[in-house]
PyMOL Python script that loads the backbone (N, CA, C, O; Angstrom):
from pymol import cmd

cmd.read_pdbstr("""\
ATOM      1  N   UNK A   1      14.291 108.306  21.380  1.00  0.00           N
ATOM      2  CA  UNK A   1      13.162 108.105  20.504  1.00  0.00           C
ATOM      3  C   UNK A   1      12.288 106.944  20.989  1.00  0.00           C
ATOM      4  O   UNK A   1      11.069 107.086  21.094  1.00  0.00           O
ATOM      5  N   UNK A   2      12.904 105.803  21.282  1.00  0.00           N
ATOM      6  CA  UNK A   2      12.167 104.649  21.774  1.00  0.00           C
ATOM      7  C   UNK A   2      11.515 104.954  23.119  1.00  0.00           C
ATOM      8  O   UNK A   2      10.406 104.496  23.396  1.00  0.00           O
ATOM      9  N   UNK A   3      12.195 105.715  23.937  1.00  0.00           N
ATOM     10  CA  UNK A   3      11.641 106.087  25.236  1.00  0.00           C
ATOM     11  C   UNK A   3      10.385 106.936  25.059  1.00  0.00           C
ATOM     12  O   UNK A   3       9.416 106.780  25.802  1.00  0.00           O
ATOM     13  N   UNK A   4      10.402 107.832  24.077  1.00  0.00           N
ATOM     14  CA  UNK A   4       9.235 108.680  23.829  1.00  0.00           C
ATOM     15  C   UNK A   4       8.043 107.838  23.376  1.00  0.00           C
ATOM     16  O   UNK A   4       6.908 108.090  23.782  1.00  0.00           O
ATOM     17  N   UNK A   5       8.299 106.853  22.547  1.00  0.00           N
ATOM     18  CA  UNK A   5       7.224 105.978  22.075  1.00  0.00           C
ATOM     19  C   UNK A   5       6.660 105.163  23.237  1.00  0.00           C
ATOM     20  O   UNK A   5       5.443 105.051  23.381  1.00  0.00           O
ATOM     21  N   UNK A   6       7.531 104.596  24.061  1.00  0.00           N
ATOM     22  CA  UNK A   6       7.074 103.828  25.212  1.00  0.00           C
ATOM     23  C   UNK A   6       6.312 104.703  26.200  1.00  0.00           C
ATOM     24  O   UNK A   6       5.315 104.268  26.777  1.00  0.00           O
ATOM     25  N   UNK A   7       6.770 105.919  26.395  1.00  0.00           N
ATOM     26  CA  UNK A   7       6.080 106.850  27.286  1.00  0.00           C
ATOM     27  C   UNK A   7       4.705 107.183  26.730  1.00  0.00           C
ATOM     28  O   UNK A   7       3.738 107.270  27.487  1.00  0.00           O
ATOM     29  N   UNK A   8       4.606 107.370  25.422  1.00  0.00           N
ATOM     30  CA  UNK A   8       3.317 107.690  24.808  1.00  0.00           C
ATOM     31  C   UNK A   8       2.333 106.536  24.990  1.00  0.00           C
ATOM     32  O   UNK A   8       1.144 106.770  25.207  1.00  0.00           O
ATOM     33  N   UNK A   9       2.814 105.287  24.905  1.00  0.00           N
ATOM     34  CA  UNK A   9       1.937 104.135  25.090  1.00  0.00           C
ATOM     35  C   UNK A   9       1.474 103.968  26.535  1.00  0.00           C
ATOM     36  O   UNK A   9       0.536 103.211  26.787  1.00  0.00           O
ATOM     37  N   UNK A  10       2.094 104.643  27.473  1.00  0.00           N
ATOM     38  CA  UNK A  10       1.650 104.573  28.862  1.00  0.00           C
ATOM     39  C   UNK A  10       0.592 105.626  29.178  1.00  0.00           C
ATOM     40  O   UNK A  10       0.000 105.595  30.256  1.00  0.00           O
ATOM     41  N   UNK A  11       0.348 106.544  28.270  1.00  0.00           N
ATOM     42  CA  UNK A  11      -0.705 107.541  28.482  1.00  0.00           C
ATOM     43  C   UNK A  11      -2.064 106.918  28.191  1.00  0.00           C
ATOM     44  O   UNK A  11      -2.142 105.809  27.663  1.00  0.00           O
ATOM     45  N   UNK A  12      -3.117 107.619  28.531  1.00  0.00           N
ATOM     46  CA  UNK A  12      -4.477 107.131  28.303  1.00  0.00           C
ATOM     47  C   UNK A  12      -4.749 106.968  26.816  1.00  0.00           C
ATOM     48  O   UNK A  12      -5.320 105.963  26.394  1.00  0.00           O
ATOM     49  N   UNK A  13      -4.346 107.943  26.030  1.00  0.00           N
ATOM     50  CA  UNK A  13      -4.544 107.871  24.582  1.00  0.00           C
ATOM     51  C   UNK A  13      -3.712 106.734  23.995  1.00  0.00           C
ATOM     52  O   UNK A  13      -4.192 105.996  23.135  1.00  0.00           O
ATOM     53  N   UNK A  14      -2.509 106.592  24.439  1.00  0.00           N
ATOM     54  CA  UNK A  14      -1.635 105.540  23.947  1.00  0.00           C
ATOM     55  C   UNK A  14      -2.183 104.154  24.260  1.00  0.00           C
ATOM     56  O   UNK A  14      -2.136 103.253  23.423  1.00  0.00           O
ATOM     57  N   UNK A  15      -2.700 103.991  25.470  1.00  0.00           N
ATOM     58  CA  UNK A  15      -3.287 102.707  25.850  1.00  0.00           C
ATOM     59  C   UNK A  15      -4.520 102.400  24.999  1.00  0.00           C
ATOM     60  O   UNK A  15      -4.725 101.259  24.584  1.00  0.00           O
ATOM     61  N   UNK A  16      -5.337 103.419  24.742  1.00  0.00           N
ATOM     62  CA  UNK A  16      -6.529 103.237  23.922  1.00  0.00           C
ATOM     63  C   UNK A  16      -6.141 102.851  22.493  1.00  0.00           C
ATOM     64  O   UNK A  16      -6.731 101.943  21.906  1.00  0.00           O
ATOM     65  N   UNK A  17      -5.160 103.538  21.948  1.00  0.00           N
ATOM     66  CA  UNK A  17      -4.699 103.236  20.587  1.00  0.00           C
ATOM     67  C   UNK A  17      -4.128 101.817  20.531  1.00  0.00           C
ATOM     68  O   UNK A  17      -4.398 101.074  19.587  1.00  0.00           O
ATOM     69  N   UNK A  18      -3.352 101.448  21.525  1.00  0.00           N
ATOM     70  CA  UNK A  18      -2.772 100.100  21.551  1.00  0.00           C
ATOM     71  C   UNK A  18      -3.859  99.043  21.664  1.00  0.00           C
ATOM     72  O   UNK A  18      -3.807  98.018  20.983  1.00  0.00           O
ATOM     73  N   UNK A  19      -4.848  99.288  22.524  1.00  0.00           N
ATOM     74  CA  UNK A  19      -5.941  98.331  22.705  1.00  0.00           C
ATOM     75  C   UNK A  19      -6.705  98.141  21.400  1.00  0.00           C
ATOM     76  O   UNK A  19      -6.949  97.008  20.987  1.00  0.00           O
ATOM     77  N   UNK A  20      -7.085  99.238  20.747  1.00  0.00           N
ATOM     78  CA  UNK A  20      -7.834  99.130  19.494  1.00  0.00           C
ATOM     79  C   UNK A  20      -6.978  98.546  18.366  1.00  0.00           C
ATOM     80  O   UNK A  20      -7.487  97.867  17.474  1.00  0.00           O
ATOM     81  N   UNK A  21      -5.692  98.817  18.420  1.00  0.00           N
ATOM     82  CA  UNK A  21      -4.791  98.211  17.433  1.00  0.00           C
ATOM     83  C   UNK A  21      -4.748  96.702  17.569  1.00  0.00           C
ATOM     84  O   UNK A  21      -4.764  95.989  16.566  1.00  0.00           O
ATOM     85  N   UNK A  22      -4.696  96.208  18.794  1.00  0.00           N
ATOM     86  CA  UNK A  22      -4.697  94.764  19.030  1.00  0.00           C
ATOM     87  C   UNK A  22      -6.037  94.167  18.609  1.00  0.00           C
ATOM     88  O   UNK A  22      -6.075  93.106  17.987  1.00  0.00           O
ATOM     89  N   UNK A  23      -7.136  94.845  18.946  1.00  0.00           N
ATOM     90  CA  UNK A  23      -8.462  94.340  18.584  1.00  0.00           C
ATOM     91  C   UNK A  23      -8.613  94.274  17.067  1.00  0.00           C
ATOM     92  O   UNK A  23      -9.087  93.269  16.537  1.00  0.00           O
ATOM     93  N   UNK A  24      -8.217  95.329  16.366  1.00  0.00           N
ATOM     94  CA  UNK A  24      -8.343  95.352  14.910  1.00  0.00           C
ATOM     95  C   UNK A  24      -7.436  94.330  14.236  1.00  0.00           C
ATOM     96  O   UNK A  24      -7.839  93.675  13.275  1.00  0.00           O
ATOM     97  N   UNK A  25      -6.224  94.195  14.733  1.00  0.00           N
ATOM     98  CA  UNK A  25      -5.320  93.220  14.115  1.00  0.00           C
ATOM     99  C   UNK A  25      -5.805  91.790  14.374  1.00  0.00           C
ATOM    100  O   UNK A  25      -5.651  90.926  13.511  1.00  0.00           O
ATOM    101  N   UNK A  26      -6.385  91.531  15.541  1.00  0.00           N
ATOM    102  CA  UNK A  26      -6.947  90.212  15.831  1.00  0.00           C
ATOM    103  C   UNK A  26      -8.144  89.928  14.924  1.00  0.00           C
ATOM    104  O   UNK A  26      -8.278  88.829  14.385  1.00  0.00           O
ATOM    105  N   UNK A  27      -9.012  90.929  14.759  1.00  0.00           N
ATOM    106  CA  UNK A  27     -10.172  90.766  13.877  1.00  0.00           C
ATOM    107  C   UNK A  27      -9.722  90.531  12.435  1.00  0.00           C
ATOM    108  O   UNK A  27     -10.297  89.700  11.732  1.00  0.00           O
ATOM    109  N   UNK A  28      -8.706  91.255  12.000  1.00  0.00           N
ATOM    110  CA  UNK A  28      -8.195  91.078  10.641  1.00  0.00           C
ATOM    111  C   UNK A  28      -7.601  89.675  10.469  1.00  0.00           C
ATOM    112  O   UNK A  28      -7.787  89.047   9.426  1.00  0.00           O
ATOM    113  N   UNK A  29      -6.896  89.189  11.476  1.00  0.00           N
ATOM    114  CA  UNK A  29      -6.312  87.850  11.399  1.00  0.00           C
ATOM    115  C   UNK A  29      -7.405  86.780  11.347  1.00  0.00           C
ATOM    116  O   UNK A  29      -7.292  85.812  10.595  1.00  0.00           O
ATOM    117  N   UNK A  30      -8.455  86.953  12.140  1.00  0.00           N
ATOM    118  CA  UNK A  30      -9.568  85.991  12.133  1.00  0.00           C
ATOM    119  C   UNK A  30     -10.264  86.016  10.779  1.00  0.00           C
ATOM    120  O   UNK A  30     -10.559  84.966  10.208  1.00  0.00           O
ATOM    121  N   UNK A  31     -10.526  87.219  10.266  1.00  0.00           N
ATOM    122  CA  UNK A  31     -11.166  87.345   8.959  1.00  0.00           C
ATOM    123  C   UNK A  31     -10.321  86.680   7.875  1.00  0.00           C
ATOM    124  O   UNK A  31     -10.852  85.957   7.033  1.00  0.00           O
ATOM    125  N   UNK A  32      -9.019  86.919   7.890  1.00  0.00           N
ATOM    126  CA  UNK A  32      -8.132  86.340   6.886  1.00  0.00           C
ATOM    127  C   UNK A  32      -8.136  84.820   6.971  1.00  0.00           C
ATOM    128  O   UNK A  32      -8.110  84.136   5.948  1.00  0.00           O
ATOM    129  N   UNK A  33      -8.169  84.299   8.175  1.00  0.00           N
ATOM    130  CA  UNK A  33      -8.183  82.842   8.366  1.00  0.00           C
ATOM    131  C   UNK A  33      -9.468  82.236   7.778  1.00  0.00           C
ATOM    132  O   UNK A  33      -9.422  81.201   7.114  1.00  0.00           O
ATOM    133  N   UNK A  34     -10.601  82.883   8.026  1.00  0.00           N
ATOM    134  CA  UNK A  34     -11.873  82.414   7.483  1.00  0.00           C
ATOM    135  C   UNK A  34     -11.870  82.513   5.960  1.00  0.00           C
ATOM    136  O   UNK A  34     -12.328  81.597   5.276  1.00  0.00           O
ATOM    137  N   UNK A  35     -11.357  83.612   5.430  1.00  0.00           N
ATOM    138  CA  UNK A  35     -11.289  83.824   3.983  1.00  0.00           C
ATOM    139  C   UNK A  35     -10.452  82.744   3.317  1.00  0.00           C
ATOM    140  O   UNK A  35     -10.864  82.163   2.313  1.00  0.00           O
ATOM    141  N   UNK A  36      -9.289  82.477   3.868  1.00  0.00           N
ATOM    142  CA  UNK A  36      -8.406  81.449   3.293  1.00  0.00           C
ATOM    143  C   UNK A  36      -9.012  80.057   3.411  1.00  0.00           C
ATOM    144  O   UNK A  36      -8.836  79.228   2.518  1.00  0.00           O
ATOM    145  N   UNK A  37      -9.715  79.794   4.492  1.00  0.00           N
ATOM    146  CA  UNK A  37     -10.370  78.503   4.667  1.00  0.00           C
ATOM    147  C   UNK A  37     -11.436  78.293   3.593  1.00  0.00           C
ATOM    148  O   UNK A  37     -11.523  77.214   3.006  1.00  0.00           O
ATOM    149  N   UNK A  38     -12.239  79.314   3.336  1.00  0.00           N
ATOM    150  CA  UNK A  38     -13.259  79.226   2.291  1.00  0.00           C
ATOM    151  C   UNK A  38     -12.650  79.060   0.916  1.00  0.00           C
ATOM    152  O   UNK A  38     -13.142  78.289   0.093  1.00  0.00           O
ATOM    153  N   UNK A  39     -11.579  79.788   0.676  1.00  0.00           N
ATOM    154  CA  UNK A  39     -10.896  79.690  -0.613  1.00  0.00           C
ATOM    155  C   UNK A  39     -10.318  78.292  -0.825  1.00  0.00           C
ATOM    156  O   UNK A  39     -10.394  77.733  -1.919  1.00  0.00           O
ATOM    157  N   UNK A  40      -9.747  77.745   0.229  1.00  0.00           N
ATOM    158  CA  UNK A  40      -9.185  76.396   0.148  1.00  0.00           C
ATOM    159  C   UNK A  40     -10.282  75.364  -0.084  1.00  0.00           C
ATOM    160  O   UNK A  40     -10.103  74.425  -0.860  1.00  0.00           O
ATOM    161  N   UNK A  41     -11.408  75.538   0.584  1.00  0.00           N
ATOM    162  CA  UNK A  41     -12.525  74.605   0.404  1.00  0.00           C
ATOM    163  C   UNK A  41     -13.047  74.660  -1.021  1.00  0.00           C
ATOM    164  O   UNK A  41     -13.383  73.622  -1.593  1.00  0.00           O
ATOM    165  N   UNK A  42     -13.123  75.845  -1.604  1.00  0.00           N
ATOM    166  CA  UNK A  42     -13.600  75.975  -2.980  1.00  0.00           C
ATOM    167  C   UNK A  42     -12.609  75.349  -3.960  1.00  0.00           C
ATOM    168  O   UNK A  42     -13.024  74.726  -4.937  1.00  0.00           O
ATOM    169  N   UNK A  43     -11.317  75.505  -3.717  1.00  0.00           N
ATOM    170  CA  UNK A  43     -10.318  74.860  -4.574  1.00  0.00           C
ATOM    171  C   UNK A  43     -10.441  73.340  -4.507  1.00  0.00           C
ATOM    172  O   UNK A  43     -10.330  72.657  -5.525  1.00  0.00           O
ATOM    173  N   UNK A  44     -10.673  72.814  -3.299  1.00  0.00           N
ATOM    174  CA  UNK A  44     -10.849  71.370  -3.149  1.00  0.00           C
ATOM    175  C   UNK A  44     -12.094  70.887  -3.890  1.00  0.00           C
ATOM    176  O   UNK A  44     -12.071  69.844  -4.543  1.00  0.00           O
ATOM    177  N   UNK A  45     -13.176  71.653  -3.785  1.00  0.00           N
ATOM    178  CA  UNK A  45     -14.416  71.279  -4.478  1.00  0.00           C
ATOM    179  C   UNK A  45     -14.218  71.314  -5.991  1.00  0.00           C
ATOM    180  O   UNK A  45     -14.721  70.449  -6.707  1.00  0.00           O
ATOM    181  N   UNK A  46     -13.490  72.308  -6.471  1.00  0.00           N
ATOM    182  CA  UNK A  46     -13.222  72.405  -7.909  1.00  0.00           C
ATOM    183  C   UNK A  46     -12.368  71.231  -8.384  1.00  0.00           C
ATOM    184  O   UNK A  46     -12.614  70.675  -9.454  1.00  0.00           O
ATOM    185  N   UNK A  47     -11.377  70.859  -7.599  1.00  0.00           N
ATOM    186  CA  UNK A  47     -10.538  69.712  -7.945  1.00  0.00           C
ATOM    187  C   UNK A  47     -11.373  68.428  -7.979  1.00  0.00           C
ATOM    188  O   UNK A  47     -11.166  67.569  -8.837  1.00  0.00           O
ATOM    189  N   UNK A  48     -12.309  68.305  -7.046  1.00  0.00           N
ATOM    190  CA  UNK A  48     -13.188  67.131  -7.024  1.00  0.00           C
ATOM    191  C   UNK A  48     -14.062  67.095  -8.271  1.00  0.00           C
ATOM    192  O   UNK A  48     -14.219  66.040  -8.885  1.00  0.00           O
ATOM    193  N   UNK A  49     -14.637  68.245  -8.657  1.00  0.00           N
ATOM    194  CA  UNK A  49     -15.462  68.309  -9.872  1.00  0.00           C
ATOM    195  C   UNK A  49     -14.633  67.969 -11.109  1.00  0.00           C
ATOM    196  O   UNK A  49     -15.106  67.264 -12.000  1.00  0.00           O
ATOM    197  N   UNK A  50     -13.402  68.467 -11.165  1.00  0.00           N
ATOM    198  CA  UNK A  50     -12.530  68.162 -12.297  1.00  0.00           C
ATOM    199  C   UNK A  50     -12.230  66.668 -12.376  1.00  0.00           C
ATOM    200  O   UNK A  50     -12.233  66.089 -13.463  1.00  0.00           O
ATOM    201  N   UNK A  51     -11.972  66.043 -11.224  1.00  0.00           N
ATOM    202  CA  UNK A  51     -11.682  64.610 -11.209  1.00  0.00           C
ATOM    203  C   UNK A  51     -12.898  63.809 -11.670  1.00  0.00           C
ATOM    204  O   UNK A  51     -12.758  62.831 -12.405  1.00  0.00           O
ATOM    205  N   UNK A  52     -14.086  64.221 -11.241  1.00  0.00           N
ATOM    206  CA  UNK A  52     -15.302  63.525 -11.669  1.00  0.00           C
ATOM    207  C   UNK A  52     -15.520  63.691 -13.173  1.00  0.00           C
ATOM    208  O   UNK A  52     -15.948  62.757 -13.851  1.00  0.00           O
ATOM    209  N   UNK A  53     -15.226  64.874 -13.684  1.00  0.00           N
ATOM    210  CA  UNK A  53     -15.380  65.130 -15.113  1.00  0.00           C
ATOM    211  C   UNK A  53     -14.424  64.267 -15.922  1.00  0.00           C
ATOM    212  O   UNK A  53     -14.809  63.702 -16.946  1.00  0.00           O
ATOM    213  N   UNK A  54     -13.186  64.164 -15.470  1.00  0.00           N
ATOM    214  CA  UNK A  54     -12.200  63.340 -16.175  1.00  0.00           C
ATOM    215  C   UNK A  54     -12.634  61.872 -16.159  1.00  0.00           C
ATOM    216  O   UNK A  54     -12.515  61.180 -17.170  1.00  0.00           O
ATOM    217  N   UNK A  55     -13.131  61.401 -15.028  1.00  0.00           N
ATOM    218  CA  UNK A  55     -13.592  60.015 -14.933  1.00  0.00           C
ATOM    219  C   UNK A  55     -14.761  59.768 -15.880  1.00  0.00           C
ATOM    220  O   UNK A  55     -14.810  58.749 -16.569  1.00  0.00           O
ATOM    221  N   UNK A  56     -15.699  60.708 -15.907  1.00  0.00           N
ATOM    222  CA  UNK A  56     -16.862  60.561 -16.795  1.00  0.00           C
ATOM    223  C   UNK A  56     -16.429  60.577 -18.261  1.00  0.00           C
ATOM    224  O   UNK A  56     -16.909  59.779 -19.066  1.00  0.00           O
ATOM    225  N   UNK A  57     -15.523  61.488 -18.599  1.00  0.00           N
ATOM    226  CA  UNK A  57     -15.039  61.570 -19.977  1.00  0.00           C
ATOM    227  C   UNK A  57     -14.334  60.279 -20.379  1.00  0.00           C
ATOM    228  O   UNK A  57     -14.501  59.797 -21.499  1.00  0.00           O
ATOM    229  N   UNK A  58     -13.548  59.723 -19.462  1.00  0.00           N
ATOM    230  CA  UNK A  58     -12.839  58.488 -19.768  1.00  0.00           C
ATOM    231  C   UNK A  58     -13.818  57.333 -19.999  1.00  0.00           C
ATOM    232  O   UNK A  58     -13.626  56.525 -20.908  1.00  0.00           O
ATOM    233  N   UNK A  59     -14.860  57.260 -19.179  1.00  0.00           N
ATOM    234  CA  UNK A  59     -15.831  56.169 -19.356  1.00  0.00           C
ATOM    235  C   UNK A  59     -16.597  56.327 -20.670  1.00  0.00           C
ATOM    236  O   UNK A  59     -16.903  55.333 -21.328  1.00  0.00           O
ATOM    237  N   UNK A  60     -16.906  57.553 -21.054  1.00  0.00           N
ATOM    238  CA  UNK A  60     -17.585  57.786 -22.334  1.00  0.00           C
ATOM    239  C   UNK A  60     -16.666  57.415 -23.490  1.00  0.00           C
ATOM    240  O   UNK A  60     -17.099  56.771 -24.446  1.00  0.00           O
ATOM    241  N   UNK A  61     -15.404  57.814 -23.408  1.00  0.00           N
ATOM    242  CA  UNK A  61     -14.444  57.462 -24.460  1.00  0.00           C
ATOM    243  C   UNK A  61     -14.305  55.949 -24.606  1.00  0.00           C
ATOM    244  O   UNK A  61     -14.237  55.426 -25.719  1.00  0.00           O
ATOM    245  N   UNK A  62     -14.263  55.258 -23.477  1.00  0.00           N
ATOM    246  CA  UNK A  62     -14.148  53.803 -23.536  1.00  0.00           C
ATOM    247  C   UNK A  62     -15.400  53.173 -24.151  1.00  0.00           C
ATOM    248  O   UNK A  62     -15.307  52.211 -24.913  1.00  0.00           O
ATOM    249  N   UNK A  63     -16.575  53.724 -23.814  1.00  0.00           N
ATOM    250  CA  UNK A  63     -17.817  53.199 -24.388  1.00  0.00           C
ATOM    251  C   UNK A  63     -17.853  53.429 -25.891  1.00  0.00           C
ATOM    252  O   UNK A  63     -18.300  52.559 -26.637  1.00  0.00           O
ATOM    253  N   UNK A  64     -17.394  54.577 -26.340  1.00  0.00           N
ATOM    254  CA  UNK A  64     -17.373  54.874 -27.772  1.00  0.00           C
ATOM    255  C   UNK A  64     -16.353  53.981 -28.476  1.00  0.00           C
ATOM    256  O   UNK A  64     -16.597  53.526 -29.594  1.00  0.00           O
ATOM    257  N   UNK A  65     -15.223  53.729 -27.837  1.00  0.00           N
ATOM    258  CA  UNK A  65     -14.214  52.852 -28.441  1.00  0.00           C
ATOM    259  C   UNK A  65     -14.732  51.432 -28.634  1.00  0.00           C
ATOM    260  O   UNK A  65     -14.313  50.745 -29.566  1.00  0.00           O
ATOM    261  N   UNK A  66     -15.634  50.984 -27.771  1.00  0.00           N
ATOM    262  CA  UNK A  66     -16.177  49.635 -27.882  1.00  0.00           C
ATOM    263  C   UNK A  66     -17.293  49.540 -28.918  1.00  0.00           C
ATOM    264  O   UNK A  66     -17.654  48.438 -29.330  1.00  0.00           O
ATOM    265  N   UNK A  67     -17.846  50.676 -29.348  1.00  0.00           N
ATOM    266  CA  UNK A  67     -18.949  50.661 -30.317  1.00  0.00           C
ATOM    267  C   UNK A  67     -18.435  50.406 -31.731  1.00  0.00           C
ATOM    268  O   UNK A  67     -17.327  50.820 -32.071  1.00  0.00           O
ATOM    269  N   UNK A  68     -19.220  49.737 -32.543  1.00  0.00           N
ATOM    270  CA  UNK A  68     -18.847  49.577 -33.957  1.00  0.00           C
ATOM    271  C   UNK A  68     -18.888  50.942 -34.662  1.00  0.00           C
ATOM    272  O   UNK A  68     -19.595  51.855 -34.234  1.00  0.00           O
ATOM    273  N   UNK A  69     -18.127  51.057 -35.735  1.00  0.00           N
ATOM    274  CA  UNK A  69     -18.035  52.331 -36.449  1.00  0.00           C
ATOM    275  C   UNK A  69     -19.386  52.806 -36.964  1.00  0.00           C
ATOM    276  O   UNK A  69     -19.664  54.005 -36.941  1.00  0.00           O
ATOM    277  N   UNK A  70     -20.212  51.908 -37.417  1.00  0.00           N
ATOM    278  CA  UNK A  70     -21.520  52.312 -37.957  1.00  0.00           C
ATOM    279  C   UNK A  70     -22.395  52.915 -36.853  1.00  0.00           C
ATOM    280  O   UNK A  70     -23.122  53.878 -37.094  1.00  0.00           O
ATOM    281  N   UNK A  71     -22.326  52.355 -35.653  1.00  0.00           N
ATOM    282  CA  UNK A  71     -23.107  52.913 -34.541  1.00  0.00           C
ATOM    283  C   UNK A  71     -22.591  54.295 -34.136  1.00  0.00           C
ATOM    284  O   UNK A  71     -23.373  55.182 -33.792  1.00  0.00           O
ATOM    285  N   UNK A  72     -21.270  54.469 -34.181  1.00  0.00           N
ATOM    286  CA  UNK A  72     -20.694  55.778 -33.869  1.00  0.00           C
ATOM    287  C   UNK A  72     -21.170  56.803 -34.887  1.00  0.00           C
ATOM    288  O   UNK A  72     -21.551  57.915 -34.519  1.00  0.00           O
ATOM    289  N   UNK A  73     -21.149  56.435 -36.173  1.00  0.00           N
ATOM    290  CA  UNK A  73     -21.638  57.342 -37.218  1.00  0.00           C
ATOM    291  C   UNK A  73     -23.106  57.697 -37.008  1.00  0.00           C
ATOM    292  O   UNK A  73     -23.497  58.855 -37.159  1.00  0.00           O
ATOM    293  N   UNK A  74     -23.914  56.706 -36.661  1.00  0.00           N
ATOM    294  CA  UNK A  74     -25.335  56.955 -36.413  1.00  0.00           C
ATOM    295  C   UNK A  74     -25.537  57.909 -35.233  1.00  0.00           C
ATOM    296  O   UNK A  74     -26.378  58.806 -35.290  1.00  0.00           O
ATOM    297  N   UNK A  75     -24.772  57.711 -34.181  1.00  0.00           N
ATOM    298  CA  UNK A  75     -24.878  58.593 -33.007  1.00  0.00           C
ATOM    299  C   UNK A  75     -24.442  60.019 -33.362  1.00  0.00           C
ATOM    300  O   UNK A  75     -25.083  60.990 -32.959  1.00  0.00           O
ATOM    301  N   UNK A  76     -23.363  60.133 -34.107  1.00  0.00           N
ATOM    302  CA  UNK A  76     -22.876  61.460 -34.486  1.00  0.00           C
ATOM    303  C   UNK A  76     -23.814  62.151 -35.462  1.00  0.00           C
ATOM    304  O   UNK A  76     -23.921  63.377 -35.459  1.00  0.00           O
ATOM    305  N   UNK A  77     -24.488  61.379 -36.290  1.00  0.00           N
ATOM    306  CA  UNK A  77     -25.419  61.970 -37.257  1.00  0.00           C
ATOM    307  C   UNK A  77     -26.566  62.693 -36.560  1.00  0.00           C
ATOM    308  O   UNK A  77     -27.147  63.619 -37.126  1.00  0.00           O
ATOM    309  N   UNK A  78     -26.895  62.281 -35.342  1.00  0.00           N
ATOM    310  CA  UNK A  78     -27.953  62.960 -34.599  1.00  0.00           C
ATOM    311  C   UNK A  78     -27.551  64.368 -34.180  1.00  0.00           C
ATOM    312  O   UNK A  78     -28.408  65.217 -33.938  1.00  0.00           O
ATOM    313  N   UNK A  79     -26.239  64.616 -34.094  1.00  0.00           N
ATOM    314  CA  UNK A  79     -25.735  65.901 -33.648  1.00  0.00           C
ATOM    315  C   UNK A  79     -25.467  66.859 -34.810  1.00  0.00           C
ATOM    316  O   UNK A  79     -25.172  68.032 -34.579  1.00  0.00           O
ATOM    317  N   UNK A  80     -25.562  66.391 -36.028  1.00  0.00           N
ATOM    318  CA  UNK A  80     -25.246  67.209 -37.202  1.00  0.00           C
ATOM    319  C   UNK A  80     -26.555  67.723 -37.809  1.00  0.00           C
ATOM    320  O   UNK A  80     -27.509  66.963 -37.978  1.00  0.00           O
ATOM    321  N   UNK A  81     -26.589  68.996 -38.130  1.00  0.00           N
ATOM    322  CA  UNK A  81     -27.768  69.577 -38.744  1.00  0.00           C
ATOM    323  C   UNK A  81     -27.803  69.216 -40.225  1.00  0.00           C
ATOM    324  O   UNK A  81     -26.786  69.300 -40.914  1.00  0.00           O
ATOM    325  N   UNK A  82     -28.956  68.823 -40.701  1.00  0.00           N
ATOM    326  CA  UNK A  82     -29.132  68.469 -42.104  1.00  0.00           C
ATOM    327  C   UNK A  82     -30.031  69.530 -42.735  1.00  0.00           C
ATOM    328  O   UNK A  82     -31.252  69.378 -42.768  1.00  0.00           O
ATOM    329  N   UNK A  83     -29.422  70.605 -43.234  1.00  0.00           N
ATOM    330  CA  UNK A  83     -30.188  71.726 -43.779  1.00  0.00           C
ATOM    331  C   UNK A  83     -30.592  71.512 -45.230  1.00  0.00           C
ATOM    332  O   UNK A  83     -31.539  72.138 -45.705  1.00  0.00           O
ATOM    333  N   UNK A  84     -29.924  70.684 -45.905  1.00  0.00           N
ATOM    334  CA  UNK A  84     -30.384  70.672 -47.202  1.00  0.00           C
ATOM    335  C   UNK A  84     -29.949  69.879 -48.263  1.00  0.00           C
ATOM    336  O   UNK A  84     -30.469  69.993 -49.372  1.00  0.00           O
TER     337      UNK A  84
END
""", "prot")
cmd.dss("prot")
cmd.show_as("cartoon", "prot")
cmd.util.cbc("prot")
cmd.orient("prot")
């Protein structure tokens, strides 16, 4: 069985199939590498955005903690609708 497969790969058709198989598998490997690289870069960018958001939220929380209660109420009152 193995001999038949090896013999087939020595024919013109077998060589052509093997050549195109190597070319396609190489192209697929290159494509996959580029895809994973882009995916990894996007994950890193998302992690960076999350870290910046956490830092900003922490600084806002600290600023609100330092404000007197009356000022906090005044600031929050701007966000509440007064319908009636």
